[in-house]
LUMLUM-933353 format. One record per atom (N, C-alpha, C): x, y, z. Coordinates in steps of 0.1 Angstrom, whole numbers, plus 5000, padded with zeros to 4 digits. Example, Ala and Ser with C-alpha at 12.3 -4.5 7.8 and 13.67 -1.06 7.14 Angstrom:
<rs>
513249435078512349555078513249675078512849785071513749895071512950005079
</rs>
This chain:
<rs>
500949885000500050005000500950125000500650224991501450344990501250435002502350475008502350555020502250705016501250775022501150915019502250995026502751105020503651195027503051245040503951275049503551305063502651425063502951525054502151655055500751625050500451515043499151485039498351405049499051365060498351285070497951365082498251495082497951575094496551585097496251595110494851615115494751765117493751835111493651975112492652005123493152065134492352095145492052245146491052285153490852425155491852475164492552575160493652635168493452785170493852825182493752965185494953045179494653165175495753245169496753275180498053255176499053285186499653425183499953495194500553625193502053615198502953645190504353635194504953775197505453795209506053925213507553915209507954005199509354015196510054135202509254235206509754355213508654405221508954445234507854495243507654645240506454685242506054825241505654875254505855005257505555065269504255145268503555135257502255205255501155145265500355235270499355195280498355095274498155095261497055015256497654875251498954855252499554735246498954605251498654595263498154465269496854415262496054515257494754475251495054385238496154395232496454325220496554175222496654135235496853995239495453935243494454005244493153955248492653845239492253725244491653625236492653545228493953565230495053495222495953425231496553315226497653245232498853335230499553355241500753445241502053375242502953385232504253325232505253435232506253425241507253535242508553475238509253525228510553475223511553585224512853545225513953645225514853605214515253705206516053685195517253785196518453735195519653825195520453805182520653915175521453915163522454025163523354015153524354115152524054215141525054305138524754405127525154345114524854415103525054385089526554365086526854355074528254345069529154245076529154245089529954155096529154055105528154005099527053935106527653805113527253785125527653665133526353625141526053505140524853455148525253425162525553525170526253505183525253445193524053505193523153465204521753435199521553355189520253335184519553235192518453275198517753195207516653125199516153015205515052935198513753015198513153025186511853085185510852975189509653025195508652925199508152855187507752725190507152645179505652675179505252745168503852795168502952705161503352645150502452565142503152435137502452325137503052205133503452205119503052295111503352305097504352425094504852485105505752595103507152545099508052635096509352605092510152535103511152455099511952395109512752495117513352465128514052555136515252605129515952515121517152565114516852665104515652645097515252745087514852875093514152865105513852985112515153065116516152985120517353055124518053125113518053055101518653115089517953245085516553235086515753355082516053475091516453455103516653565113518053615113518953545106520353595106520453725097521153815102521353945094522453915084522153925071522953885060523554005053524353985043525154085036524454135024523154115022522454155010522254305008522554385018522254525017523254605027523254735026524154815035523454835048522154825049521454835061521154695067521054685080520854545085519454495082519354385074518154315071518354165073517354105078517453955080517253885066517653755066517453685053515953685049515053685058513653695054513253825048513853935054513554075049514254105036515454055034516354095023515654095010516054195002515454204988516354124978517554084983518454014974518353864976518753784966518853644968520153604973520253564986521453524992521353384997522253294992522253164997523053155010522453095020523053075033523452925035524752895035525152755038525352745053524552675060524552675075525652585080525852595093526852505100526452355099525152335099524652195097525052145083524852225073525152195059526652155058527452235065528952215064529352085071528752055082529151935090528651815083527551815075527051705068527851665056528451775050529051755037530351675037530551595026531851535024532751645018533651695026534451805021535751815029536851845022538151865029538352015033537852105025538052245027536852325024536952455027535852555024535552555009536652545001536452534987535552424982535752304989534852194986533452214989533152285000531852325003531152414992531952504987531452594977531152524964531852414961531552334949530052284949529452274960528152224961527052334959527552454959526652564957526252574942525052594939524552574925525252664915525352794918525852894908527352924909528052854918529452874921530252784913531352834906532252754899533552744906534052634910535252614918536252534910537352594905538352524897539552504905539852384909540852354919542052284912543252344912544352284905545052174913544852174927545452074935544452044947544851944955543951904966544052004977543051994986542952064998542952224996542452264985542352404982543652474981544652404977546052464976546052584966545452564955545352674945544052654938543152754941541752744937541252874932540552864920539852984915538352964917537753074922536253074925535553174917534553144910533753234903532253214904531453304899529953294901529353334888528353254883527453274872528253314859529253234856529953264843531053364844531353424856532353524858533753454859534753534863536053474865536453494879537653434883538153444897538453584901538753674892539053814896537753894897536553834895535353914894534453894906534853834917534053824929534753884941533953924950534453974963534453854973535553834980535753734990535953805003535053775013535153845026535253745037535853785048535853705061535353795072534153755076533453845086533353985081533054005068532854135063534154205059535354155062536554215058536954165044537254255034537554215020538954155020539154035013540353965012540953974998540354044988540754044975542154114974542954064964544254114962544354184948545054304948545154364935546254304926546954204932547954134924547254034915546453944921545753834914544653774922543653714916542653644924542953494925544053454920544353304921544553264936545053354944545353314958544453364969543353424964542453494974541753394983541653264978540953164986541853094996542953155000543853105011543253155024542353075029541553115041542353075054542353155064543053125077542153045086540953015083539952945092539752805087539352725096538952585093537452575092536952465087535452455086534852445100535552405110535052405124534852545130535552645124535352775129534152845124533552795113532552865105531152855111530452965112529052955116528152935104528353015093527652995080528453075069528053045057528653105045527553165037527753295033526753365025527253375011526453335001526753344987525753434980526253544975525453644968525753644953524853604945525153594930524653714923525453764914525153884906525854004910525954104901526654234904526254294917527154334925526854384939527754494943528154584933529054694936528554784947527254814947526754914957526754864971527054734973527154674986528554644990529354594980530754554983531854624976531454724968532454794960532854734947534054774942534354744928534654594926535054524936535454384934534254284932533054334936531854244935531254254921531954214911531554224897530454124893530654004898529653904895529053834907529453884919528953824931529853844943529553784954530353794966530153674975531153634983531053524992531653575006530853565016531153615030531253495039532353465045532553355054532453415068531453365076531153415089531553315100532453355109532853275120532253335133532353265144531853315157532553255168532953335178533453275190532353205198532553095203531453025210531253085224530053065229529753125242530053035254530752925251531152835262532552785260533252755271534652725270534852575266535752555256535952425251537352425244537752295242539052275235538752165225539252175213539052065203540352035196540551905193541751855187541251755176541851765165541551665154542751635146542651525139543751475130543251385120543951375108543551285098544751245089544651135082545751095073545051005062545850995051545250925040546150915028545550905016546250885003547350985001548250934992549351024987550151084999550351015010551151065021550551185027549251195027548551315033548351295048548751395056548551395070548351535075547451555084547151685089546551685103546551805109545951815123545351955125544451965134543752085137543452095151543552215157543252235171542652375173541852385183541152515186540752525201540652645206540152665219539252785219538152775226537252895228537052915243537053045247536853075261536053205261535153215271534353335273534353375288534353505290534353555304533153635307532453605318531253675322531553825325530553905325530654045327529854085339530554145349529954195362529254075369529853955368529253845375528053785368527553845357526453785349526853655343525953565342526253435336526253445320525753555315525753565300527153625296527953545288529253595285529253725277530153815280530253935274531553955266532553875270533853875262534153735258534353715245534553585239535853585231536553465231537753455223537753315216538353305204538453175197539853175190540553075193541953055187541952925180542452915168542552785161543752785152544252665148545352645139545352515133546052495122546152365116547252355106547652225103548752195094548352075086548652075073548451965063549651955054550051835051551051815041550751695033551251685020550851575011551951565000552051444995552851424983552151464971550851484972550051524960549551414952548451434945547851324938548351314923549151404919549751404906551251444906551951434895553351474895553551614899554551644908554951774912553751854917552951794926551851864932551951844947553051814953553251804967553051944974552651944986552352064993552452055008552752165015552552165029551952305032551052315041550352435044549952445059549952555064549552575078548852715079548052725090547252845092546952865107546652985110546253025124545253135123544353135133543253235133542853265147542653395150542153435163541053535161540053525169538853615169538353645182537953765185537453805198536353905197535453905207534354005207534254055221533754185222533454245235532154315234531154275243529854335243529754435255529354555252529054645263527554695261527154785269525754825268525354895255526254985250525855055238526855025226527654925227528654895216529054755217529454705205530054575204531354585196532454545201533754545194534154405190534554385178535054255173536354275166537254175167538554185161538954045156539854035146540253905141541653925135542453815135543753815129543953675124544653665113544953535107546153525099546653405097547853385089547753255082548253255069548253125061549653115055550052995052551352975046551252845037551652855025551552745016552852735007553452615006554452584997553952464988554052474975553452374967554052364953554252234949554552214935553452254926553752334916552652394908552452324894553052204892552852124881552752214868551652214861551552294849550452404851550452454864549352534868549152664859550152724855550052854848550452844833551052734829551452714815551752564813551152514802551352374799552752344794553452444790554852424785555852394796555452424809556452404820555752324830556252194832555552104841556252084855557052184858557752174871557852304878556652374878556552504884556452494900556752604906556752604921556252734926555552734937555052854943554952844958555152954965554952964979554253094982553253094991552453214994552353225009552253355013551953385027550953495028550053485038549053595040548953625055548953755058548753805071547653905071546553885079545453975078544954005093544254115094543754165107542654265104541754275113540754385113540154405127539654525129538954555142537754645138536654615143535454695140534554715153533754815153532954845164531554875159530554825165529154855163528554935174528255065171527855155181526355185180525655205191524255245191524255365200524555485195524755605203523455655209522355625204521055675209520255575216520855455219520055345225519655395239518355375242517855415255517155555254517455635244516755765242515355745238514555855240513155845235512955915222514055955215513956025203513555935191513655995179513255935167514155815164515455815168516455715164516555605175515655595184515755505195516055365190517255305194517655175192517755135177517755235168517755205154518955275147519655365153520755435148522055355151522655315140523855225142525055285134526155285140527355335134528355215134528955185123529855075122531155115115532255155122533555175116534355055117535255035107536154925107537554965101538554915107539954925101540354785097541054765086541454635081542654645073543354525072544554525063544954385061545654355050546254225048547554235039548554155042549754145034549854015027549954005014550153885007551553885001552253775003553553754998553553624989554153644977554053544966555453524960555953404960557253364954556953254943557253284931556853194920558153164912558253034908559352984899558752914888558952954876558452884864559052754862560352734866561052614867561652594881561152494888561452484902562952474904563452554913564952564916565752654908565152704897565952804888565552944893566653024896566453154901566753264891566153384893566453494885565253524875565053644872563953684863564053624850565253594845565353534832564853394831564753334843564253194844562753184848562153304849560753314853560453314867561453344875561253354890560853494894559753514902559253644906558853644920559053764926558653784940557653904940556553894949555653994950555254014964555154134969554554164982553454274981552254234984551054324982550454354995550254484997549654535010548354605006547254565013545954635012545554675026545354805028544954855041543954965040542954965048541855065046540955085058539955165056538955195066537655205060536555165067535255175062534355235073533255295069532255345078530855315073530055255081528655225076527755285087526755365083525855425092524455395087523555345095522155325091521155365102519955395098518955435108517655425102516655405111515255405107514555535108513655565099512955695100511555665094510855775092509455765088509255695075510255715065510055655052510855525050511455465060512055345059513455335066514355255060515655235066516755285056517555375060518555435052519955395057520855395047522255375050523155455041524255505047525255565039526655545045527655575038528955555043530055555032531255505036532355515027533355405030534155365020535255275022536455335014537555345020538755385013539955295017540555245006541755155009542855174999544055155004545255174997545855044992546155034979546754904974548154934970549154854975550554884972551254754969552054744959552754624955554154654953555054574959556454564956556754434949557454444938557654324929558954324921559254214916560354204907559854214892558554214891557954214877556854304875556054344885554854424884555054564889554454664882554554794886555554874878555755004882556655094876558155064881559055084873560455064877560955164887561655114897562155204907563655244904564155364908565555384906566355284915567455244910568255134916568555164931568755294934569055334948567755314957566655294952565355274959564955124960565755034954565354894954565354844969564454754972564254704985564654554986565554524995566054384996564954285000564854174994563954064997564453975007563753955018564153865029564353725024565453665027565653525023566153505009566453615002566953604988567953714986568753684975569753784972569253884962567953874959567353974949566654084957566154184949565554304955564254334947563354394954562154444947562554564939562354564926562754674917561654744911560354704914559254764908558154794919557354894917556354934927555154984920553954954926552655004921551855054933551155164931550255224941548955274935547955244942546655304938545655314950544855404950543855424961542455414956541655334962540255314958539355374968538455464964537555534973536155504968535355454977533955424974532955504984532055564978530955634986529655574982528755544992527555484989526355544997525155524991523955564998522955464994522055425003521055325001519855345009518655315004517455325011516655205010516055155021515255035021513855065026512855015019511455025024510854885026510354865038509654735041508254765044507354715036505954735037505254595037505054545049504454415050505454315044504954245034505854145027506654205016506654335013507354395003508554465008509754435002511054505005511554564992511854694992512554754981513854814986514954784980516254834983516854894971517255024972517855094961518955174966520055184957521155264961522155284950523255354953524255384943525555394949526555344942527955354946528655454937529455544943530355634936531755584938532455554928533855494929534855574922536055594928537155654922538455574925539155544915540355464916541555544909542555574917543655654911544455574901544255444900544955364890544255384876543155444876542455474863542555614860541855704867541955844865541355914877540956044876540456114888538956114887538256044879536856054877536055964887534956014891533955934898533055864889532955734891532055644883530955604892529655604887528555574895527955434890527555354901527055224898525755204907524555224901523355214908522855074908521755054916521154914916519854924924518954834921517654824928517354674930516854634942516454494944515054504951514154414946512754404951512454264955511854244966511354114970509954124975509154024973507754024978507453884984506853884996506453765003504853765004504253694994502753694995502253615007503053525012502653455024503953385029503853325041505053285048505953185040505453105031506253005024506953065011506353165005506853214992507553344993508553364984509253484983509653504968509353624963509653644948510653764948511653754939512753854938512853904924513354034923513754094910514854194913515854204904516854304907517554344894518254464895519054514884520254594891521454554888522654614894523854624884524654734887525854754879527054734887528154714880529454694887530654714877531854734883533054744875534154654881535154634874536354564879537654634873538554674882539754734877540754624874541554634864542554534860543554504872543954384874544954354884546354384879547354384888548754414884549254294875548654174877549054064868548554094854547254144853546754184840547654284833548054384841548754494835550254474831550954404840552354404839553054274836552354164836553054034834553754034820555053984821555853964809556853854811556553734805557453624806557253534794557853414795557853334783556453274779555453284788554153234786553053334785553253454791552153554792552753694789551853784784552153924782550954004786551154094796550154184800550054304792549154394796548854514788548554634797549454734798549154844808548054934803547554914790546554994785545154934787544954834795543654774796542654864803541454854798540354934803539654854814538954924824538154844834536954774828536654664834535454594829534154654835533054644828531754694833530754584831529754584840528754474840527454524845526354484838525054514842524254384843523654354855523054224857521554244860520654164854519254154857518954014862518154014873517853884879516453874884515853754883514553734889514553594895513753574905513753444911512553424921512453304926511453274936511953164945511553174958511853074968510653024975510652894977509552834985510052754997509552775008509952705020508752645028508852525031507952455040508752385050508052315059508752245070509752135065509352065054510151955049510851985035510552105029511152125016511452275014512552295008513052425004513352424989512852514981513052524967513452664962514252674952514652804947514852794932514452894925514652904911515053044907516053074900516553204896516953204881516753314875517253334861517953474861518953474853519753604852520253634838520553754835521153804823522153914827523353894823524453984825525054034812525254164811525854224799527154294803528254234799529554284802530254354790530954464793531754524783533154544787534054554777535554564780536054444788535454324786535854214794537354174792538054144803539454114802539753964802540553924793540853774793542353764788542853644790544153604785543953514773544453544761544053474749545253454740545053344732545953334720545153404708545853494702545153564691545053484678546053394676546053314664546553174668546353084658546752944661548252934662549053024658550553024659551053094671550153154679550653234691551353144701552353204707553153134717553053194731552353304732552153364745550653404746550153384759548853434762548953594763548053664757548053804757546853854765547053944775545954014782545354114773543954114771543354214763541854234767541254344764539854364765539154294753538454184755537954104744536654144739536054254744534754304738533554274748532454254742531154234749530954084752530354064764530053924768528653924775527753844769526453834775526353684781525953674794525653554800524153544803523553444798522153414801521953274807521353264819521353134826520253134837520153014843519252994854519852884863519352894876519752794886518452744892518352624895517252564902517752464912517152464924517552364934516452334944516452224950515452184960516152094970515752114983516252034994515051985002515051855004513951785012514451725024513751745035513951665048513051545047513551425044512751315042512151265055512751285066512151255079510851325081510851455078509551525080508551485069509051465057508051425046507351295049508051195054507451065055507251025070507251125079506951095093507950995100509151005096510150915102510650975115511350905123511850945136512751065134512551165143513351285143514451275155514651155161515651145171517051125166517151095153518451085147518751185137519951185131520251275120519151265109518651375104517651365094518151315081517351265073517651225059517451345050518551405045518451525037518851495023518051535013518351514999518251654992519351684984519351804977519651784962518951844953519151844939519351984934520252004925520452134919520952134905520652234897521152234883521352384879522452404872522752544867523052534853522652634845522852634831523252774827524152794818524652924812524752914797524253014790524553034776525253164775526353154767527253274766527353314752527253444750527453504736528453614737529453604728530653684728530753764715530953894716531153984705532454054706533354044696534654114696535054164683535854264682536354314670537754264667538354184677539654134675539553984675540453924667540453784665540953714678540253604682540653524694540653384690541753314692541853174688541553084700542053124712541853044724541753134736540853104745540653184758541153104770541753174779542353104791541353104802540453204804539553214815538153244811537853364805536553414804535553314796536053254785535253174777535253024782535952994793535952864799534852854809533652874806532552884816531852744817531152724828530352604830529052614822528852534812527552534805526452464813526852344819525952264827526652224840525852234851526352184864525152124872525351994875524251924882524951864895524251894906524751844919523651784927523851664932522951604941523751554954523151574965523751534978522751464987523151364994522351295003523051265016522451295027522951255040521951185048522351075055521350995062522050915073521250875083521850785093521850635088522750555094522850415090522350325102523150325112522750255125523250335136522550345147522950405159523550545156524850565159525450695157526250705144526050605135526750605123525950665112526450755104525750825094526650835081526050875070526750885058526251005050527151055042526851165033527451135019526751175009527251144995526951274987527851294977527751414968528151364954527251384944527551354930527451484923528551524915528651644908528951614893528051654884528351634870528351774863529351794855529451934849530151924835529752014827530352034813530852174812532152184809532752314808533052344793532852464788533052494774534552514771534852544759536152564754537052444753536352324750537152204747537252104758536652134770536752034781535751924780536051804782535051694782534251694795533051664795532251664807532651544816532451554829532851454838531851444850531851334857531051314869531951274880531751324892532551294904531751264916532051154922531251104934532151104946531651174957532351174970531451114980532051064991531351005002532051015015531251005026531751015040530950935049531650855058531050785069531450845082530550865091530950935104530250865115531050835126530450785138530550905148529450955154529451065162528951035176529751085186529451085200529351225205528751245217528551385221529851465221530951405225532251485226533351445216533051345207534051305197533351245185534151235174533651165162534851115155534651005147535650955138534950945124535750945113535150945100536150885090535550845079536350805067535650875055536450945047535851005035536650985023535950975012536650944999536251044989537251104983537051204972537251134958536351144949536451084936536450934937535350874943535150734946535350654933534950694922535050614909536350624903537350694909538650704905538750754890537850844887537850904873538851014872539751014862540751114860540151224851540251344854539551444846540451574846540051664837540651804837539651904840540051994850539152104854539752234850541052234846541752354843542852324834542852384822544052364813544452224811545752194813546352064811546651994825546052044836546251994849545351874852545951754851545151634853544851614868543651604872543251584886543451444891543751434904544051294909542851204909543051074911541950974912541450974926541050854931540350844944541350894955540850964965541651024976540850994989541450904997540750855009541450915021540650965030541151015043540350955054541050935065540450885078540950975089540051005098540451095109539351105120539551195129538651215140538951335148538051375157538251495165537551475178538051545188537451535201537251675206536151705213535851835218535451825233536251895241536051895256535652025261534652025270534152155276534852165290535152285294535752305307535152435314
</rs>
């Protein structure tokens, strides 16, 4: 006999309307609103925009047996990065995918980059294992066309986007990941050409220590450790000062020739809560040494690279009028932040061969800046304005303008000196206004940008986003946004045996139109979006003719991307009334499609990046319990990339035994042992098996 889905078996009883207090009112008539109703009182604590952290999200009351699950309620109440003013995921007018901590823990993944591979519209091209060298792009864009942020701090480098995904955090540090698809300059500045990714961590509110380790194929071994501690304030049991410190190390012989690597990282984060302010700070470091195989040119199969990153930021969220009875009571927020990071890159075209004539280069890039975000509520809605100004500086043996010999700077650990220098200042001013009328949200704004690397002109990039919630399950979106991208120093100055830059490159421009709809019920979440982006002066590295021997950087003309994404996630426990005492059975299906049309006045024989887009991407993932505390997760990804790449399918899996304070696991990447190409001539490894465990102790 066919079993009906659980939602079709429900008994519908007469229920009283429930009134939920989210904020108390001091008005004399307020109590009358509760007459004849069941009263539920809930407390919700969230943080401010841009640097959102779900520090103290309390459980909302369970109102209706057909309401959303607690995890979905939690996600809806997180303040996300979709606008300059603080809006929750439910209120936001932008389509922002939130990858939760539960999603991350269930996934078969070695790194953050592996998690992003499962996101429908995100293209992750990994040249080596464990995220050693990864390019991340969105909706047919390139790795230089997205903004990457850590707790709201921009990590993009003016040298190149190849190394921007060197994250100092582990997956255990992360609370959630926000993925915003489409041009977003008015929210994140010039780097958000085709989208943005914000990784959000949080210090835990209880003291604990965690230790983990793993080992597996190709001589791979690694370890991870972390400690969190919180201190009460004035004897209160609610922690007001929190700290989190973590670090890790991984080394491997690599799954292919000359792809061995060793990498380590460290990360510290702290927060201080006071009555009218919250201060948060973070610092991180990453280090990687790796054989680069044929990463940058098929002509040289013994390349080598080492990278270092040092980053830090401190920000404050101020509520200067909190407690006043004026217009801006509890709604006026000021968010200043100081930030900076230094990226060091040493590259050898032929491992062990030194000197510029052999293709060896050194680069030191510094980005340091300050931002200010102010938002407030008033009669006509919620407004925000502010500014971001940052300085980009590079010392290099190859990039930038030549320095007089008496101004050369000695390179530590080498007999060479930095002989070139580049400087530019990027200034962004923004204004935004949001209107929330019942289920309707309208968010409109404009970014004014000036970059001294281009000229002294202000360029304006407007945008508008609209969402409508006809009822609690549905949400409909529409948007139009503009963006730009300034050429990197790699685009401008590269000159070696394989590549030639062009200092005359123009900035890229992009205009994106997007529509979509989301449906959420207790057991199912579905999303469908369609987009059209029109880009001009697109920058790519190309062979101009069949006889070309160097990739040439050039503006290749106009590029139109037309595509759609569709995905659905089902909680099969809820759907078929299965037990909820164990890990739920979660099934996700997603598909992305892009059609690209390119127009140029110059001949192009081969493209290195822009025209290598994903035409098709299909992902399905399943996580389920097996017996007792043993569970499994599986992910199948099939994709077809244009520009001559054969399509391939890749299956990953993970088995986990979980106890309250420890767990052990075995995971396999590429279970079918299929060898494939995801980038150029870089052959990806076959099956990669890892086994490990971790323990977490509270004190």
